[in-house]
N, C-alpha and C positions, 0 to 999 in steps of 0.2 A: 672345387666347387666355386661358383661365382659368389660375390658377396651377398647378393640377394638371389635366392633360388625360389622357383615357383612350384607350388603344390596345388594341383587341380583335382577336384572331385569330378569323376566322369561316370557315365552309365556302366561301362564295362572296361576295366583296365587293359585287358588283352586286346579288345577291339580298338580302343583308343590308341594303344601303342602302335598297332598296325596302321591306323589312320594317320597319326602324326608322322610316322616313317614315310608313308606313301606321299602325303601332301606337303609336308614341311621338311622332309629329309632328316627327321629325328633318328638318332641312333640309341639303341637300348644299351645301358651301362650295367644295370643290375636289377634284380627283382626279389621280392619277398613273397614266397609262395604260401598259399593256405593249404591245409591238409587235403582239400578236395582237388588240388592241382591248379586252381585259379590263382591269379595274382592278387595279393593284398595291396602291394605298391610296386610300381615299376619306375625306375629312374631312367630318364632319357637325357640326351644332350642334343641341343640344337645350337650349332656354332659353339660359343663359349658359355651358353646358358644351360643350367640344370633345370629340368622340368620333371617333376615327379607326378605320377597319376595314381589315383586310388579310387575305388568304387564307392558308391553311396552307402552310408550307414545312417539312415534317417533317425534312428533312436539315439545316435551320438551327435546329431546335429550336422552331419555331413551330407549335403545335398548338392545336386548340380544346379547351375544357373537355370536350366530349362525347368527343373522341378520347382524352382523358386519364382519363376516368372521373368527371369532375365537377370542381368548383372550390369552395374554401372561401369565396370572396369573393362578395359580392352588391353590385350597383349599386342605389342607392336614388334614386328619382325622385319628386318631389312632383308630384301631378296634381290637377286639380279634381274628377275623378270616378273613383275607384279601381275601382268595379265595371265601368264602361264600358271602361276601359283593359284590365282583366283579361279581360273577355269578348272584346274585339277581339283580344287576344294569343292566347287559346286558339283562337278561330276562325281565326286566321292561322297556326296550326301550332306555337304554344308548348305546352310541357308544364306542366300544373298542378303547383305546388309547395306553395302554401298558399292556400286560397280567401279571398276578401275577408271581413274581420271587423273589429270594433272592438277594438283592442288595449288592454291595461291602461295603457299609457304615454300614451294620449290620441290615438292616430292610428287612422284607418281604413286598413287595410293589406292587401296581398295579394302573393304571389310566384309567379313563373313562370320557366321556363327557355326562353330563346329557341332558335331552331332550331340554333344552334351550341353550346348548352349553358350560356351565360352566365345566371346567376341575377339576375333583376330583382325588386326590391321596389318597388311603387308605393304611395305614402302620401298621405294628406290629413290635416292636423292638425285634430282636433275640439275638443280642450280641453287646457289646461295642467293637469298633474297634480302636486300637491304631492309633495315628496321623500319624506315619511313614508308617503304612500299608495303611491308607487312601490315603496318598500322592503317594505311589507306585501305587496303583490301578488307581488313577486319571491320573497319568503320562502315564501309559500304555494305558488307554482308550482315553485320549485327547492329548497326547504328540505326 
């Protein structure tokens, strides 16, 4: 397990497992089944990151970002082809958040919301950007 592992509340752990496998290449490592055969929790691995998914339990305070009206957090994933992952995500039911583009900090990047409302940023590093150039771009954009 990585030092920090991610646990996401999703609409349906089985559907989310299939979605993350198809779109992000996640591999299922283990699952805890409920008596009805559905999954309580599924542990996935994306690269060296552990990602556990579990269904909503509103009475226990476990809700998806979609149910809460969004999330301020984003999960970042380095990928070899940002455009292909973004297109696959959108075709598989994700909501567009930010289309693929070359960002001033040196990455090709895009963002989408998965079916449960979690925001994913997919990135590929293109070039190292000197600190003074980063500061100049940030000042122009936010100054």
